[in-house]
C-alpha positions in Angstrom: 63.0 8.5 -10.9 59.3 7.6 -10.2 57.7 10.0 -7.6 56.8 8.6 -4.0 53.0 8.9 -5.0 53.6 6.7 -8.1 55.8 4.1 -6.2 53.1 4.1 -3.4 50.4 3.3 -6.2 52.3 0.6 -7.5 53.0 -1.0 -4.3 49.2 -0.7 -3.3 48.0 -1.9 -6.5 50.4 -5.1 -6.2 48.9 -5.7 -2.9 45.4 -5.7 -4.2 44.1 -9.2 -5.7 41.7 -8.9 -8.2 39.3 -11.7 -7.7 36.9 -11.3 -10.9 37.9 -9.6 -13.9 35.9 -8.4 -17.1 36.5 -10.0 -20.4 37.6 -6.6 -21.9 38.6 -3.7 -19.4 39.1 -0.2 -20.5 40.0 2.9 -18.4 36.9 5.1 -18.6 37.0 8.5 -19.8 36.9 11.1 -17.0 33.9 13.5 -16.6 31.7 11.7 -13.8 28.6 9.7 -14.1 26.1 11.1 -16.6 22.2 10.9 -15.6 20.2 9.6 -18.4 17.0 11.9 -19.3 14.5 9.5 -17.6 16.7 9.9 -14.4 16.2 13.7 -14.3 13.3 13.2 -12.0 15.0 11.1 -9.5 18.1 13.6 -9.6 15.6 16.4 -8.3 14.6 14.3 -5.4 18.0 13.0 -4.3 18.9 13.1 -0.6 21.9 15.2 0.7 24.3 14.9 3.3 27.2 17.1 4.8 30.6 15.1 5.6 31.9 16.8 8.5 35.7 18.0 8.7 37.2 16.6 11.9 41.0 17.2 13.7 42.4 14.7 16.1 40.2 11.8 17.2 36.6 11.7 16.0 33.9 12.9 18.6 30.9 10.9 16.8 28.6 12.6 19.2 28.9 15.9 16.9 28.8 14.1 13.6 25.3 14.4 11.8 23.4 11.3 11.2 21.7 10.0 7.9 18.6 7.8 8.2 18.6 4.2 6.3 14.8 3.9 6.3 13.3 3.5 2.9 11.9 -0.1 2.8 12.4 -1.8 -0.6 10.9 -4.9 -2.1 10.1 -6.7 1.1 7.7 -6.3 4.0 8.8 -3.8 6.7 10.1 -5.8 9.7 11.0 -2.8 11.7 14.4 -3.0 10.8 16.3 0.3 10.5 19.7 1.7 10.1 21.6 5.1 10.2 25.3 6.3 9.2 27.5 8.9 10.0 30.5 10.1 7.9 33.5 12.5 8.5 36.9 13.0 7.2 40.4 14.6 7.8 43.4 15.0 5.8 44.2 11.3 5.3 40.9 9.3 5.8 37.1 9.1 5.3 35.7 7.8 8.6 32.3 5.5 8.7 30.2 4.7 11.3 27.3 2.5 10.4 24.6 1.4 12.8 21.5 -1.2 12.5 18.6 -1.8 14.7 17.5 -5.5 14.4 17.0 -8.3 16.7 17.8 -11.3 14.5 21.5 -11.0 13.7 23.0 -13.2 11.4 27.0 -13.3 11.0 28.3 -16.4 9.6 31.0 -15.2 7.0 34.4 -14.4 8.2 36.6 -14.7 5.0 37.4 -11.8 2.8 35.1 -11.4 -0.3 32.7 -13.8 1.3 28.8 -12.9 0.3 27.9 -10.7 3.5 24.9 -9.5 1.9 23.4 -12.9 3.1 24.1 -12.0 6.8 23.0 -8.8 8.5 24.9 -6.5 6.2 25.6 -2.8 6.2 26.6 -1.1 2.8 28.3 2.1 1.8 28.3 2.6 -2.1 30.0 5.9 -3.3 31.9 7.7 -6.4 33.4 10.9 -6.6 31.1 13.0 -8.6 33.9 13.5 -11.3 34.0 9.8 -11.8 31.8 7.1 -13.6 32.9 4.0 -11.4 31.8 3.4 -7.7 33.2 1.4 -5.0 31.1 -0.8 -2.7 31.9 -1.7 0.9 29.9 -4.1 2.1 30.4 -5.5 5.9 28.8 -7.7 8.5 29.0 -8.1 12.5 32.4 -10.2 12.0 33.9 -7.4 10.4 34.1 -9.4 7.1 34.5 -6.8 4.3 33.6 -7.1 0.5 35.0 -4.4 -1.6 34.2 -4.0 -5.3 34.4 -1.4 -8.0 32.8 -0.8 -11.2 30.5 1.1 -13.5 27.5 -1.4 -12.4 26.9 -5.2 -12.2 28.2 -5.8 -15.8 31.8 -5.0 -15.0 32.0 -5.2 -11.2 35.4 -6.4 -9.9 36.1 -7.6 -6.4 39.0 -6.4 -4.6 41.0 -8.1 -1.8 43.8 -6.6 0.4 45.9 -8.2 2.9 45.3 -7.4 6.6 41.9 -5.7 5.6 40.7 -5.4 9.3 43.8 -3.8 10.2 44.1 -1.6 7.2 40.8 -0.2 7.3 40.8 0.0 11.3 37.3 -2.1 11.3 35.7 -2.2 14.6 32.3 -3.9 15.3 30.2 -4.6 18.3 26.6 -5.2 19.5 24.4 -2.6 20.7 21.3 -2.5 22.8 19.2 -2.8 19.7 21.4 -4.3 17.2 24.9 -3.7 16.0 27.5 -1.4 14.6 30.5 -1.1 12.7 33.2 1.6 12.5 36.0 1.8 9.8 38.3 4.3 7.8 38.9 4.4 3.9 42.4 5.9 3.7 42.7 8.8 1.1 45.9 6.8 -0.5 43.8 3.7 -1.0 41.2 5.7 -3.0 44.1 7.2 -5.2 45.1 3.8 -6.5 41.7 3.8 -8.2 41.0 7.8 -8.4 44.2 9.3 -9.5 44.8 12.6 -7.7 41.6 12.3 -5.8 41.2 14.8 -2.8 38.5 15.1 -0.1 36.6 17.9 -1.7 33.4 18.6 -3.7 30.9 15.8 -3.3 30.5 12.2 -3.5 27.4 10.4 -5.2 26.5 7.7 -2.7 24.0 5.6 -0.8 23.8 3.6 2.2 22.1 0.5 2.6 21.1 -2.2 5.0 20.1 -5.8 3.9 20.2 -9.2 4.9 19.3 -11.8 2.1 19.8 -14.9 4.2 18.3 -13.6 7.3 15.0 -14.8 9.2 13.5 -11.7 8.0 14.7 -10.9 4.5 15.2 -7.1 4.2 16.4 -4.3 2.0 16.6 -0.5 3.1 18.3 2.4 1.7 19.0 6.1 2.6 18.2 7.5 -0.9 15.3 5.7 -2.6 16.0 2.9 -5.4 13.4 2.7 -8.2 14.4 -0.9 -9.6 11.5 -3.2 -9.6 13.6 -6.0 -8.2 16.4 -5.8 -5.5 19.7 -4.0 -7.0 21.5 -1.8 -5.2 24.2 -1.2 -7.9 22.3 1.6 -9.2 24.5 4.8 -9.4 21.5 6.7 -10.8 19.8 6.3 -7.4 22.7 7.3 -5.4 22.2 10.7 -3.2 24.8 13.3 -2.8 27.4 13.8 0.2 29.1 17.1 0.1 32.6 17.6 2.0 32.3 20.5 4.2 35.5 22.6 4.8 
């Protein structure tokens, strides 16, 4: 008889619609993303953040912030962002906030190219894995999710009732907009078997707007690509789960 965990994983996988697939797909070997020799210098300067453990309702006033303030590839228009992350036994909680005047929010359908709107993004991977997930979202709560090793095998994922499942809440603020959502542990275990909120994540947080009045790109941990590219796990920082 299948275990409850196995049955849940099968149900979750069935609910997920893979919207783009690679010609060849193979399960990667475990061991985590391996930095190449030329990436060692970037590793030494990577930023770090502590993910707070919480019990009960999250008090965001007590959760540390990180600043998304590295301006990349385009002029500095004064746009800035910040993020907060915490967790309990069942969910990773995310709060992202942007300070920008000209907010663009056109897309509403799942898997829309929300990076063309005013967009906040969270890319992350367990440090024991070599695939990362990217959560990209706009003010409408329109969510784009993908998984892969990089652009070469990036797979888009869609789930029924995404707004409800991830408890997505967005709103305008005095100087911009913000979003709250959660990432259930059971959802992550569909892709990262037996994963637990422990150790650390390799991650980066981004603010972008390819189709906004003032095209912009910002990151938490610096990105050393010559052209706009957020799909670079070698430029992820480190987020450690605190007990």
